[in-house]
PDB file of the backbone (N, CA, C, O) and the ligand in Angstrom, with CONECT records:
HET     ZN  A 101       1
ATOM      1  N   MET A   1      92.772 108.313 117.823  1.00  0.00           N
ATOM      2  CA  MET A   1      92.072 108.697 116.607  1.00  0.00           C
ATOM      3  C   MET A   1      90.966 107.680 116.329  1.00  0.00           C
ATOM      4  O   MET A   1      91.197 106.472 116.380  1.00  0.00           O
ATOM      5  N   THR A   2      89.771 108.175 116.036  1.00  0.00           N
ATOM      6  CA  THR A   2      88.669 107.253 115.742  1.00  0.00           C
ATOM      7  C   THR A   2      88.775 106.765 114.299  1.00  0.00           C
ATOM      8  O   THR A   2      89.538 107.303 113.496  1.00  0.00           O
ATOM      9  N   PHE A   3      88.002 105.749 113.997  1.00  0.00           N
ATOM     10  CA  PHE A   3      87.994 105.200 112.645  1.00  0.00           C
ATOM     11  C   PHE A   3      87.615 106.275 111.635  1.00  0.00           C
ATOM     12  O   PHE A   3      88.210 106.386 110.563  1.00  0.00           O
ATOM     13  N   LYS A   4      86.594 107.075 112.009  1.00  0.00           N
ATOM     14  CA  LYS A   4      86.120 108.116 111.101  1.00  0.00           C
ATOM     15  C   LYS A   4      87.215 109.158 110.847  1.00  0.00           C
ATOM     16  O   LYS A   4      87.434 109.566 109.706  1.00  0.00           O
ATOM     17  N   GLN A   5      87.900 109.584 111.914  1.00  0.00           N
ATOM     18  CA  GLN A   5      88.980 110.565 111.753  1.00  0.00           C
ATOM     19  C   GLN A   5      90.101 109.984 110.897  1.00  0.00           C
ATOM     20  O   GLN A   5      90.640 110.661 110.023  1.00  0.00           O
ATOM     21  N   ALA A   6      90.447 108.725 111.156  1.00  0.00           N
ATOM     22  CA  ALA A   6      91.517 108.072 110.384  1.00  0.00           C
ATOM     23  C   ALA A   6      91.154 108.012 108.911  1.00  0.00           C
ATOM     24  O   ALA A   6      91.999 108.212 108.038  1.00  0.00           O
ATOM     25  N   LYS A   7      89.881 107.732 108.649  1.00  0.00           N
ATOM     26  CA  LYS A   7      89.406 107.683 107.264  1.00  0.00           C
ATOM     27  C   LYS A   7      89.583 109.039 106.581  1.00  0.00           C
ATOM     28  O   LYS A   7      90.060 109.123 105.449  1.00  0.00           O
ATOM     29  N   ILE A   8      89.192 110.091 107.288  1.00  0.00           N
ATOM     30  CA  ILE A   8      89.276 111.440 106.721  1.00  0.00           C
ATOM     31  C   ILE A   8      90.733 111.836 106.506  1.00  0.00           C
ATOM     32  O   ILE A   8      91.081 112.360 105.448  1.00  0.00           O
ATOM     33  N   VAL A   9      91.590 111.589 107.501  1.00  0.00           N
ATOM     34  CA  VAL A   9      93.006 111.948 107.380  1.00  0.00           C
ATOM     35  C   VAL A   9      93.653 111.180 106.225  1.00  0.00           C
ATOM     36  O   VAL A   9      94.406 111.752 105.437  1.00  0.00           O
ATOM     37  N   THR A  10      93.356 109.886 106.130  1.00  0.00           N
ATOM     38  CA  THR A  10      93.908 109.066 105.042  1.00  0.00           C
ATOM     39  C   THR A  10      93.459 109.606 103.693  1.00  0.00           C
ATOM     40  O   THR A  10      94.262 109.746 102.771  1.00  0.00           O
ATOM     41  N   LEU A  11      92.176 109.906 103.587  1.00  0.00           N
ATOM     42  CA  LEU A  11      91.636 110.421 102.324  1.00  0.00           C
ATOM     43  C   LEU A  11      92.313 111.738 101.948  1.00  0.00           C
ATOM     44  O   LEU A  11      92.700 111.932 100.795  1.00  0.00           O
ATOM     45  N   ILE A  12      92.456 112.637 102.915  1.00  0.00           N
ATOM     46  CA  ILE A  12      93.089 113.938 102.645  1.00  0.00           C
ATOM     47  C   ILE A  12      94.534 113.738 102.192  1.00  0.00           C
ATOM     48  O   ILE A  12      94.966 114.355 101.218  1.00  0.00           O
ATOM     49  N   LEU A  13      95.284 112.883 102.887  1.00  0.00           N
ATOM     50  CA  LEU A  13      96.694 112.678 102.535  1.00  0.00           C
ATOM     51  C   LEU A  13      96.837 112.049 101.153  1.00  0.00           C
ATOM     52  O   LEU A  13      97.734 112.417 100.394  1.00  0.00           O
ATOM     53  N   ILE A  14      95.968 111.113 100.825  1.00  0.00           N
ATOM     54  CA  ILE A  14      96.076 110.467  99.520  1.00  0.00           C
ATOM     55  C   ILE A  14      95.661 111.430  98.407  1.00  0.00           C
ATOM     56  O   ILE A  14      96.280 111.463  97.343  1.00  0.00           O
ATOM     57  N   LEU A  15      94.609 112.215  98.660  1.00  0.00           N
ATOM     58  CA  LEU A  15      94.210 113.217  97.659  1.00  0.00           C
ATOM     59  C   LEU A  15      95.300 114.269  97.488  1.00  0.00           C
ATOM     60  O   LEU A  15      95.566 114.724  96.376  1.00  0.00           O
ATOM     61  N   LEU A  16      95.934 114.655  98.605  1.00  0.00           N
ATOM     62  CA  LEU A  16      97.040 115.614  98.543  1.00  0.00           C
ATOM     63  C   LEU A  16      98.187 115.048  97.703  1.00  0.00           C
ATOM     64  O   LEU A  16      98.763 115.751  96.872  1.00  0.00           O
ATOM     65  N   ALA A  17      98.508 113.781  97.925  1.00  0.00           N
ATOM     66  CA  ALA A  17      99.584 113.138  97.165  1.00  0.00           C
ATOM     67  C   ALA A  17      99.257 113.131  95.676  1.00  0.00           C
ATOM     68  O   ALA A  17     100.114 113.429  94.845  1.00  0.00           O
ATOM     69  N   VAL A  18      98.016 112.790  95.344  1.00  0.00           N
ATOM     70  CA  VAL A  18      97.604 112.758  93.934  1.00  0.00           C
ATOM     71  C   VAL A  18      97.671 114.164  93.344  1.00  0.00           C
ATOM     72  O   VAL A  18      98.158 114.357  92.230  1.00  0.00           O
ATOM     73  N   ALA A  19      97.171 115.153  94.110  1.00  0.00           N
ATOM     74  CA  ALA A  19      97.187 116.540  93.621  1.00  0.00           C
ATOM     75  C   ALA A  19      98.614 117.017  93.384  1.00  0.00           C
ATOM     76  O   ALA A  19      98.889 117.666  92.375  1.00  0.00           O
ATOM     77  N   LEU A  20      99.525 116.703  94.301  1.00  0.00           N
ATOM     78  CA  LEU A  20     100.922 117.118  94.133  1.00  0.00           C
ATOM     79  C   LEU A  20     101.545 116.458  92.913  1.00  0.00           C
ATOM     80  O   LEU A  20     102.314 117.085  92.184  1.00  0.00           O
ATOM     81  N   CYS A  21     101.211 115.184  92.692  1.00  0.00           N
ATOM     82  CA  CYS A  21     101.733 114.487  91.507  1.00  0.00           C
ATOM     83  C   CYS A  21     101.232 115.166  90.228  1.00  0.00           C
ATOM     84  O   CYS A  21     101.997 115.400  89.293  1.00  0.00           O
ATOM     85  N   VAL A  22      99.948 115.471  90.209  1.00  0.00           N
ATOM     86  CA  VAL A  22      99.366 116.099  89.014  1.00  0.00           C
ATOM     87  C   VAL A  22     100.016 117.460  88.783  1.00  0.00           C
ATOM     88  O   VAL A  22     100.400 117.780  87.658  1.00  0.00           O
ATOM     89  N   VAL A  23     100.140 118.261  89.839  1.00  0.00           N
ATOM     90  CA  VAL A  23     100.755 119.589  89.710  1.00  0.00           C
ATOM     91  C   VAL A  23     102.205 119.444  89.241  1.00  0.00           C
ATOM     92  O   VAL A  23     102.651 120.166  88.349  1.00  0.00           O
ATOM     93  N   GLY A  24     102.929 118.511  89.845  1.00  0.00           N
ATOM     94  CA  GLY A  24     104.336 118.300  89.478  1.00  0.00           C
ATOM     95  C   GLY A  24     104.492 117.864  88.037  1.00  0.00           C
ATOM     96  O   GLY A  24     105.365 118.353  87.320  1.00  0.00           O
ATOM     97  N   LEU A  25     103.628 116.926  87.607  1.00  0.00           N
ATOM     98  CA  LEU A  25     103.740 116.391  86.249  1.00  0.00           C
ATOM     99  C   LEU A  25     103.255 117.392  85.201  1.00  0.00           C
ATOM    100  O   LEU A  25     103.843 117.506  84.125  1.00  0.00           O
ATOM    101  N   ALA A  26     102.189 118.111  85.517  1.00  0.00           N
ATOM    102  CA  ALA A  26     101.600 119.012  84.534  1.00  0.00           C
ATOM    103  C   ALA A  26     102.248 120.396  84.543  1.00  0.00           C
ATOM    104  O   ALA A  26     102.306 121.066  83.512  1.00  0.00           O
ATOM    105  N   GLY A  27     102.734 120.818  85.706  1.00  0.00           N
ATOM    106  CA  GLY A  27     103.184 122.194  85.819  1.00  0.00           C
ATOM    107  C   GLY A  27     104.679 122.425  85.696  1.00  0.00           C
ATOM    108  O   GLY A  27     105.124 123.565  85.558  1.00  0.00           O
ATOM    109  N   PHE A  28     105.450 121.359  85.745  1.00  0.00           N
ATOM    110  CA  PHE A  28     106.903 121.560  85.730  1.00  0.00           C
ATOM    111  C   PHE A  28     107.562 120.620  84.724  1.00  0.00           C
ATOM    112  O   PHE A  28     107.094 119.506  84.485  1.00  0.00           O
ATOM    113  N   GLU A  29     108.668 121.103  84.139  1.00  0.00           N
ATOM    114  CA  GLU A  29     109.369 120.299  83.135  1.00  0.00           C
ATOM    115  C   GLU A  29     110.083 119.133  83.779  1.00  0.00           C
ATOM    116  O   GLU A  29     110.433 119.164  84.959  1.00  0.00           O
ATOM    117  N   LYS A  30     110.292 118.108  82.983  1.00  0.00           N
ATOM    118  CA  LYS A  30     111.007 116.934  83.467  1.00  0.00           C
ATOM    119  C   LYS A  30     112.413 117.342  83.895  1.00  0.00           C
ATOM    120  O   LYS A  30     113.099 118.069  83.177  1.00  0.00           O
ATOM    121  N   GLY A  31     112.836 116.878  85.054  1.00  0.00           N
ATOM    122  CA  GLY A  31     114.174 117.187  85.548  1.00  0.00           C
ATOM    123  C   GLY A  31     114.232 118.448  86.400  1.00  0.00           C
ATOM    124  O   GLY A  31     115.282 118.765  86.960  1.00  0.00           O
ATOM    125  N   SER A  32     113.120 119.173  86.506  1.00  0.00           N
ATOM    126  CA  SER A  32     113.156 120.377  87.335  1.00  0.00           C
ATOM    127  C   SER A  32     113.157 119.991  88.809  1.00  0.00           C
ATOM    128  O   SER A  32     112.535 119.009  89.214  1.00  0.00           O
ATOM    129  N   ALA A  33     113.873 120.788  89.601  1.00  0.00           N
ATOM    130  CA  ALA A  33     114.015 120.477  91.025  1.00  0.00           C
ATOM    131  C   ALA A  33     112.660 120.519  91.724  1.00  0.00           C
ATOM    132  O   ALA A  33     112.373 119.689  92.586  1.00  0.00           O
ATOM    133  N   THR A  34     111.834 121.484  91.349  1.00  0.00           N
ATOM    134  CA  THR A  34     110.510 121.616  91.976  1.00  0.00           C
ATOM    135  C   THR A  34     109.667 120.373  91.726  1.00  0.00           C
ATOM    136  O   THR A  34     108.964 119.894  92.616  1.00  0.00           O
ATOM    137  N   ARG A  35     109.747 119.857  90.496  1.00  0.00           N
ATOM    138  CA  ARG A  35     108.980 118.656  90.155  1.00  0.00           C
ATOM    139  C   ARG A  35     109.422 117.476  91.024  1.00  0.00           C
ATOM    140  O   ARG A  35     108.599 116.704  91.516  1.00  0.00           O
ATOM    141  N   ASP A  36     110.745 117.354  91.201  1.00  0.00           N
ATOM    142  CA  ASP A  36     111.270 116.282  92.049  1.00  0.00           C
ATOM    143  C   ASP A  36     110.802 116.451  93.493  1.00  0.00           C
ATOM    144  O   ASP A  36     110.386 115.494  94.146  1.00  0.00           O
ATOM    145  N   GLN A  37     110.881 117.705  93.978  1.00  0.00           N
ATOM    146  CA  GLN A  37     110.475 117.954  95.368  1.00  0.00           C
ATOM    147  C   GLN A  37     108.996 117.638  95.571  1.00  0.00           C
ATOM    148  O   GLN A  37     108.616 117.048  96.583  1.00  0.00           O
ATOM    149  N   LEU A  38     108.168 118.030  94.612  1.00  0.00           N
ATOM    150  CA  LEU A  38     106.738 117.722  94.713  1.00  0.00           C
ATOM    151  C   LEU A  38     106.526 116.207  94.746  1.00  0.00           C
ATOM    152  O   LEU A  38     105.671 115.699  95.473  1.00  0.00           O
ATOM    153  N   GLY A  39     107.312 115.511  93.956  1.00  0.00           N
ATOM    154  CA  GLY A  39     107.232 114.046  93.945  1.00  0.00           C
ATOM    155  C   GLY A  39     107.578 113.456  95.298  1.00  0.00           C
ATOM    156  O   GLY A  39     106.912 112.532  95.767  1.00  0.00           O
ATOM    157  N   TYR A  40     108.627 113.989  95.933  1.00  0.00           N
ATOM    158  CA  TYR A  40     109.024 113.476  97.259  1.00  0.00           C
ATOM    159  C   TYR A  40     107.963 113.784  98.304  1.00  0.00           C
ATOM    160  O   TYR A  40     107.642 112.948  99.149  1.00  0.00           O
ATOM    161  N   ILE A  41     107.418 115.008  98.231  1.00  0.00           N
ATOM    162  CA  ILE A  41     106.378 115.378  99.207  1.00  0.00           C
ATOM    163  C   ILE A  41     105.141 114.505  98.998  1.00  0.00           C
ATOM    164  O   ILE A  41     104.515 114.055  99.958  1.00  0.00           O
ATOM    165  N   ALA A  42     104.799 114.272  97.723  1.00  0.00           N
ATOM    166  CA  ALA A  42     103.642 113.423  97.418  1.00  0.00           C
ATOM    167  C   ALA A  42     103.872 112.006  97.946  1.00  0.00           C
ATOM    168  O   ALA A  42     102.970 111.403  98.527  1.00  0.00           O
ATOM    169  N   ALA A  43     105.076 111.480  97.743  1.00  0.00           N
ATOM    170  CA  ALA A  43     105.387 110.128  98.231  1.00  0.00           C
ATOM    171  C   ALA A  43     105.302 110.092  99.757  1.00  0.00           C
ATOM    172  O   ALA A  43     104.810 109.123 100.336  1.00  0.00           O
ATOM    173  N   GLY A  44     105.787 111.160 100.404  1.00  0.00           N
ATOM    174  CA  GLY A  44     105.729 111.243 101.863  1.00  0.00           C
ATOM    175  C   GLY A  44     104.297 111.285 102.363  1.00  0.00           C
ATOM    176  O   GLY A  44     103.941 110.588 103.314  1.00  0.00           O
ATOM    177  N   ALA A  45     103.468 112.111 101.713  1.00  0.00           N
ATOM    178  CA  ALA A  45     102.057 112.226 102.116  1.00  0.00           C
ATOM    179  C   ALA A  45     101.352 110.887 101.936  1.00  0.00           C
ATOM    180  O   ALA A  45     100.551 110.475 102.775  1.00  0.00           O
ATOM    181  N   PHE A  46     101.659 110.216 100.835  1.00  0.00           N
ATOM    182  CA  PHE A  46     101.047 108.913 100.567  1.00  0.00           C
ATOM    183  C   PHE A  46     101.473 107.896 101.633  1.00  0.00           C
ATOM    184  O   PHE A  46     100.662 107.118 102.135  1.00  0.00           O
ATOM    185  N   ALA A  47     102.784 107.927 101.965  1.00  0.00           N
ATOM    186  CA  ALA A  47     103.300 106.996 102.981  1.00  0.00           C
ATOM    187  C   ALA A  47     102.649 107.255 104.339  1.00  0.00           C
ATOM    188  O   ALA A  47     102.252 106.317 105.030  1.00  0.00           O
ATOM    189  N   VAL A  48     102.541 108.541 104.722  1.00  0.00           N
ATOM    190  CA  VAL A  48     101.907 108.871 106.005  1.00  0.00           C
ATOM    191  C   VAL A  48     100.439 108.430 105.985  1.00  0.00           C
ATOM    192  O   VAL A  48      99.920 107.932 106.983  1.00  0.00           O
ATOM    193  N   GLY A  49      99.778 108.620 104.837  1.00  0.00           N
ATOM    194  CA  GLY A  49      98.390 108.174 104.700  1.00  0.00           C
ATOM    195  C   GLY A  49      98.262 106.676 104.932  1.00  0.00           C
ATOM    196  O   GLY A  49      97.330 106.218 105.593  1.00  0.00           O
ATOM    197  N   LEU A  50      99.215 105.908 104.378  1.00  0.00           N
ATOM    198  CA  LEU A  50      99.185 104.453 104.574  1.00  0.00           C
ATOM    199  C   LEU A  50      99.435 104.091 106.034  1.00  0.00           C
ATOM    200  O   LEU A  50      98.824 103.163 106.563  1.00  0.00           O
ATOM    201  N   VAL A  51     100.347 104.838 106.691  1.00  0.00           N
ATOM    202  CA  VAL A  51     100.643 104.575 108.108  1.00  0.00           C
ATOM    203  C   VAL A  51      99.403 104.853 108.961  1.00  0.00           C
ATOM    204  O   VAL A  51      99.047 104.065 109.837  1.00  0.00           O
ATOM    205  N   VAL A  52      98.749 105.995 108.686  1.00  0.00           N
ATOM    206  CA  VAL A  52      97.523 106.342 109.435  1.00  0.00           C
ATOM    207  C   VAL A  52      96.478 105.249 109.234  1.00  0.00           C
ATOM    208  O   VAL A  52      95.822 104.811 110.179  1.00  0.00           O
ATOM    209  N   MET A  53      96.339 104.817 107.975  1.00  0.00           N
ATOM    210  CA  MET A  53      95.367 103.774 107.674  1.00  0.00           C
ATOM    211  C   MET A  53      95.711 102.486 108.423  1.00  0.00           C
ATOM    212  O   MET A  53      94.839 101.819 108.979  1.00  0.00           O
ATOM    213  N   PHE A  54      97.009 102.153 108.422  1.00  0.00           N
ATOM    214  CA  PHE A  54      97.442 100.913 109.069  1.00  0.00           C
ATOM    215  C   PHE A  54      97.226 100.974 110.578  1.00  0.00           C
ATOM    216  O   PHE A  54      96.791  99.994 111.183  1.00  0.00           O
ATOM    217  N   LEU A  55      97.526 102.116 111.184  1.00  0.00           N
ATOM    218  CA  LEU A  55      97.452 102.218 112.641  1.00  0.00           C
ATOM    219  C   LEU A  55      96.046 102.440 113.175  1.00  0.00           C
ATOM    220  O   LEU A  55      95.694 101.910 114.229  1.00  0.00           O
ATOM    221  N   TRP A  56      95.234 103.220 112.459  1.00  0.00           N
ATOM    222  CA  TRP A  56      93.959 103.630 113.043  1.00  0.00           C
ATOM    223  C   TRP A  56      92.705 103.178 112.314  1.00  0.00           C
ATOM    224  O   TRP A  56      91.610 103.278 112.867  1.00  0.00           O
ATOM    225  N   CYS A  57      92.833 102.681 111.080  1.00  0.00           N
ATOM    226  CA  CYS A  57      91.624 102.231 110.386  1.00  0.00           C
ATOM    227  C   CYS A  57      91.288 100.819 110.846  1.00  0.00           C
ATOM    228  O   CYS A  57      91.509  99.843 110.129  1.00  0.00           O
ATOM    229  N   LYS A  58      90.752 100.736 112.048  1.00  0.00           N
ATOM    230  CA  LYS A  58      90.352  99.419 112.533  1.00  0.00           C
ATOM    231  C   LYS A  58      89.042  99.518 113.288  1.00  0.00           C
ATOM    232  O   LYS A  58      88.645 100.579 113.769  1.00  0.00           O
ATOM    233  N   CYS A  59      88.396  98.389 113.370  1.00  0.00           N
ATOM    234  CA  CYS A  59      87.083  98.312 114.011  1.00  0.00           C
ATOM    235  C   CYS A  59      87.202  98.673 115.496  1.00  0.00           C
ATOM    236  O   CYS A  59      88.046  98.119 116.200  1.00  0.00           O
ATOM    237  N   PRO A  60      86.354  99.604 115.979  1.00  0.00           N
ATOM    238  CA  PRO A  60      86.399  99.963 117.390  1.00  0.00           C
ATOM    239  C   PRO A  60      85.876  98.851 118.305  1.00  0.00           C
ATOM    240  O   PRO A  60      86.065  98.904 119.520  1.00  0.00           O
ATOM    241  N   HIS A  61      85.227  97.859 117.726  1.00  0.00           N
ATOM    242  CA  HIS A  61      84.645  96.779 118.531  1.00  0.00           C
ATOM    243  C   HIS A  61      85.580  95.577 118.636  1.00  0.00           C
ATOM    244  O   HIS A  61      85.868  95.102 119.734  1.00  0.00           O
ATOM    245  N   CYS A  62      86.050  95.090 117.489  1.00  0.00           N
ATOM    246  CA  CYS A  62      86.875  93.874 117.527  1.00  0.00           C
ATOM    247  C   CYS A  62      88.340  94.151 117.182  1.00  0.00           C
ATOM    248  O   CYS A  62      89.182  93.267 117.338  1.00  0.00           O
ATOM    249  N   GLY A  63      88.656  95.356 116.720  1.00  0.00           N
ATOM    250  CA  GLY A  63      90.053  95.704 116.446  1.00  0.00           C
ATOM    251  C   GLY A  63      90.573  95.239 115.099  1.00  0.00           C
ATOM    252  O   GLY A  63      91.756  95.411 114.802  1.00  0.00           O
ATOM    253  N   ARG A  64      89.722  94.659 114.288  1.00  0.00           N
ATOM    254  CA  ARG A  64      90.153  94.184 112.965  1.00  0.00           C
ATOM    255  C   ARG A  64      90.539  95.365 112.088  1.00  0.00           C
ATOM    256  O   ARG A  64      89.832  96.372 112.041  1.00  0.00           O
ATOM    257  N   ARG A  65      91.667  95.234 111.394  1.00  0.00           N
ATOM    258  CA  ARG A  65      92.107  96.294 110.482  1.00  0.00           C
ATOM    259  C   ARG A  65      91.262  96.248 109.219  1.00  0.00           C
ATOM    260  O   ARG A  65      90.966  95.178 108.687  1.00  0.00           O
ATOM    261  N   ILE A  66      90.881  97.429 108.751  1.00  0.00           N
ATOM    262  CA  ILE A  66      90.029  97.496 107.569  1.00  0.00           C
ATOM    263  C   ILE A  66      90.756  98.307 106.507  1.00  0.00           C
ATOM    264  O   ILE A  66      90.905  99.521 106.645  1.00  0.00           O
ATOM    265  N   PHE A  67      91.204  97.649 105.455  1.00  0.00           N
ATOM    266  CA  PHE A  67      91.910  98.337 104.376  1.00  0.00           C
ATOM    267  C   PHE A  67      91.033  98.441 103.152  1.00  0.00           C
ATOM    268  O   PHE A  67      90.765  99.534 102.654  1.00  0.00           O
ATOM    269  N   ARG A  68      90.587  97.297 102.672  1.00  0.00           N
ATOM    270  CA  ARG A  68      89.819  97.270 101.434  1.00  0.00           C
ATOM    271  C   ARG A  68      88.454  97.901 101.681  1.00  0.00           C
ATOM    272  O   ARG A  68      87.698  97.452 102.542  1.00  0.00           O
ATOM    273  N   GLY A  69      88.149  98.941 100.920  1.00  0.00           N
ATOM    274  CA  GLY A  69      86.850  99.581 101.067  1.00  0.00           C
ATOM    275  C   GLY A  69      86.697 100.376 102.348  1.00  0.00           C
ATOM    276  O   GLY A  69      85.575 100.682 102.750  1.00  0.00           O
ATOM    277  N   ALA A  70      87.817 100.722 103.008  1.00  0.00           N
ATOM    278  CA  ALA A  70      87.746 101.426 104.301  1.00  0.00           C
ATOM    279  C   ALA A  70      87.022 102.764 104.179  1.00  0.00           C
ATOM    280  O   ALA A  70      86.322 103.186 105.100  1.00  0.00           O
ATOM    281  N   LEU A  71      87.193 103.425 103.043  1.00  0.00           N
ATOM    282  CA  LEU A  71      86.596 104.749 102.899  1.00  0.00           C
ATOM    283  C   LEU A  71      85.075 104.698 102.773  1.00  0.00           C
ATOM    284  O   LEU A  71      84.389 105.675 103.071  1.00  0.00           O
ATOM    285  N   LEU A  72      84.556 103.560 102.332  1.00  0.00           N
ATOM    286  CA  LEU A  72      83.114 103.451 102.151  1.00  0.00           C
ATOM    287  C   LEU A  72      82.458 102.553 103.196  1.00  0.00           C
ATOM    288  O   LEU A  72      81.234 102.535 103.331  1.00  0.00           O
ATOM    289  N   ALA A  73      83.273 101.814 103.925  1.00  0.00           N
ATOM    290  CA  ALA A  73      82.723 100.838 104.873  1.00  0.00           C
ATOM    291  C   ALA A  73      81.927 101.518 105.977  1.00  0.00           C
ATOM    292  O   ALA A  73      82.374 102.516 106.543  1.00  0.00           O
ATOM    293  N   VAL A  74      80.751 100.984 106.287  1.00  0.00           N
ATOM    294  CA  VAL A  74      79.969 101.493 107.413  1.00  0.00           C
ATOM    295  C   VAL A  74      79.894 100.456 108.527  1.00  0.00           C
ATOM    296  O   VAL A  74      79.606 100.777 109.680  1.00  0.00           O
ATOM    297  N   LYS A  75      80.164  99.192 108.151  1.00  0.00           N
ATOM    298  CA  LYS A  75      80.201  98.184 109.200  1.00  0.00           C
ATOM    299  C   LYS A  75      81.418  97.286 109.032  1.00  0.00           C
ATOM    300  O   LYS A  75      81.953  97.119 107.936  1.00  0.00           O
ATOM    301  N   CYS A  76      81.833  96.718 110.148  1.00  0.00           N
ATOM    302  CA  CYS A  76      83.029  95.880 110.172  1.00  0.00           C
ATOM    303  C   CYS A  76      82.780  94.584 109.403  1.00  0.00           C
ATOM    304  O   CYS A  76      81.771  93.914 109.623  1.00  0.00           O
ATOM    305  N   PRO A  77      83.714  94.225 108.487  1.00  0.00           N
ATOM    306  CA  PRO A  77      83.545  92.953 107.774  1.00  0.00           C
ATOM    307  C   PRO A  77      83.771  91.753 108.698  1.00  0.00           C
ATOM    308  O   PRO A  77      83.385  90.631 108.369  1.00  0.00           O
ATOM    309  N   GLY A  78      84.391  91.992 109.844  1.00  0.00           N
ATOM    310  CA  GLY A  78      84.647  90.906 110.788  1.00  0.00           C
ATOM    311  C   GLY A  78      83.467  90.642 111.706  1.00  0.00           C
ATOM    312  O   GLY A  78      82.863  89.570 111.660  1.00  0.00           O
ATOM    313  N   CYS A  79      83.139  91.630 112.546  1.00  0.00           N
ATOM    314  CA  CYS A  79      82.086  91.424 113.546  1.00  0.00           C
ATOM    315  C   CYS A  79      80.734  91.958 113.087  1.00  0.00           C
ATOM    316  O   CYS A  79      79.715  91.665 113.711  1.00  0.00           O
ATOM    317  N   GLY A  80      80.707  92.747 111.993  1.00  0.00           N
ATOM    318  CA  GLY A  80      79.440  93.232 111.453  1.00  0.00           C
ATOM    319  C   GLY A  80      78.853  94.420 112.190  1.00  0.00           C
ATOM    320  O   GLY A  80      77.751  94.861 111.864  1.00  0.00           O
ATOM    321  N   LYS A  81      79.563  94.946 113.176  1.00  0.00           N
ATOM    322  CA  LYS A  81      79.046  96.094 113.915  1.00  0.00           C
ATOM    323  C   LYS A  81      79.367  97.396 113.193  1.00  0.00           C
ATOM    324  O   LYS A  81      80.297  97.462 112.388  1.00  0.00           O
ATOM    325  N   ALA A  82      78.581  98.435 113.494  1.00  0.00           N
ATOM    326  CA  ALA A  82      78.767  99.736 112.844  1.00  0.00           C
ATOM    327  C   ALA A  82      80.112 100.330 113.234  1.00  0.00           C
ATOM    328  O   ALA A  82      80.487 100.310 114.407  1.00  0.00           O
ATOM    329  N   LEU A  83      80.842 100.860 112.250  1.00  0.00           N
ATOM    330  CA  LEU A  83      82.141 101.469 112.511  1.00  0.00           C
ATOM    331  C   LEU A  83      81.988 102.879 113.051  1.00  0.00           C
ATOM    332  O   LEU A  83      82.875 103.388 113.735  1.00  0.00           O
ATOM    333  N   ASP A  84      80.871 103.503 112.746  1.00  0.00           N
ATOM    334  CA  ASP A  84      80.592 104.854 113.201  1.00  0.00           C
ATOM    335  C   ASP A  84      79.287 104.797 113.989  1.00  0.00           C
ATOM    336  O   ASP A  84      78.298 104.242 113.508  1.00  0.00           O
ATOM    337  N   PRO A  85      79.274 105.370 115.204  1.00  0.00           N
ATOM    338  CA  PRO A  85      78.055 105.314 116.012  1.00  0.00           C
ATOM    339  C   PRO A  85      76.831 105.866 115.277  1.00  0.00           C
ATOM    340  O   PRO A  85      75.695 105.480 115.556  1.00  0.00           O
ATOM    341  N   LYS A  86      77.087 106.783 114.326  1.00  0.00           N
ATOM    342  CA  LYS A  86      76.006 107.374 113.545  1.00  0.00           C
ATOM    343  C   LYS A  86      75.217 106.306 112.772  1.00  0.00           C
ATOM    344  O   LYS A  86      74.014 106.443 112.550  1.00  0.00           O
ATOM    345  N   TYR A  87      75.923 105.239 112.370  1.00  0.00           N
ATOM    346  CA  TYR A  87      75.277 104.199 111.566  1.00  0.00           C
ATOM    347  C   TYR A  87      74.719 103.065 112.409  1.00  0.00           C
ATOM    348  O   TYR A  87      74.021 102.189 111.898  1.00  0.00           O
ATOM    349  N   ALA A  88      75.025 103.082 113.705  1.00  0.00           N
ATOM    350  CA  ALA A  88      74.578 101.986 114.568  1.00  0.00           C
ATOM    351  C   ALA A  88      73.069 101.847 114.542  1.00  0.00           C
ATOM    352  O   ALA A  88      72.537 100.741 114.443  1.00  0.00           O
ATOM    353  N   LYS A  89      72.381 102.980 114.631  1.00  0.00           N
ATOM    354  CA  LYS A  89      70.921 102.959 114.635  1.00  0.00           C
ATOM    355  C   LYS A  89      70.391 102.427 113.315  1.00  0.00           C
ATOM    356  O   LYS A  89      69.469 101.612 113.273  1.00  0.00           O
ATOM    357  N   ARG A  90      71.001 102.912 112.232  1.00  0.00           N
ATOM    358  CA  ARG A  90      70.556 102.506 110.904  1.00  0.00           C
ATOM    359  C   ARG A  90      70.736 101.000 110.698  1.00  0.00           C
ATOM    360  O   ARG A  90      69.942 100.355 110.011  1.00  0.00           O
ATOM    361  N   LEU A  91      71.783 100.457 111.299  1.00  0.00           N
ATOM    362  CA  LEU A  91      72.041  99.028 111.158  1.00  0.00           C
ATOM    363  C   LEU A  91      71.250  98.207 112.193  1.00  0.00           C
ATOM    364  O   LEU A  91      71.342  96.981 112.241  1.00  0.00           O
ATOM    365  N   GLY A  92      70.475  98.922 113.014  1.00  0.00           N
ATOM    366  CA  GLY A  92      69.627  98.225 113.975  1.00  0.00           C
ATOM    367  C   GLY A  92      70.361  97.732 115.203  1.00  0.00           C
ATOM    368  O   GLY A  92      69.939  96.763 115.834  1.00  0.00           O
ATOM    369  N   GLU A  93      71.466  98.394 115.550  1.00  0.00           N
ATOM    370  CA  GLU A  93      72.224  97.972 116.740  1.00  0.00           C
ATOM    371  C   GLU A  93      71.719  98.695 117.976  1.00  0.00           C
ATOM    372  O   GLU A  93      71.209  99.814 117.915  1.00  0.00           O
ATOM    373  N   LYS A  94      71.879  98.020 119.081  1.00  0.00           N
ATOM    374  CA  LYS A  94      71.574  98.679 120.351  1.00  0.00           C
ATOM    375  C   LYS A  94      72.885  99.100 120.999  1.00  0.00           C
ATOM    376  O   LYS A  94      73.940  98.518 120.748  1.00  0.00           O
ATOM    377  N   LYS A  95      72.794 100.116 121.830  1.00  0.00           N
ATOM    378  CA  LYS A  95      74.023 100.598 122.484  1.00  0.00           C
ATOM    379  C   LYS A  95      74.472  99.655 123.573  1.00  0.00           C
ATOM    380  O   LYS A  95      75.486  99.904 124.225  1.00  0.00           O
TER     381      LYS A  95
HETATM  382 ZN    ZN A 101      84.675  94.461 114.144  1.00  0.00          ZN2+
END
């Protein structure tokens, strides 16, 4: 999985977790089984999102893991190289 794919998957899983929490909290009464199940699924999605982030959100050049600001980062805070080849040109890198 590339850094870009990992970013997208992490974002989707975290947004899914938030959406499930909102639906569970707003749409179901406290103590309802569905609300609990939505909570468990949301926690699972969030956990998988963190695992994806931990395993694949890293610099393709130096391998440094990028957590803080990973969704917006365009260059590695370690080596300074573009995380996505699309930005390499913009950052003035050569292939
Ligand atoms: Zn790097």
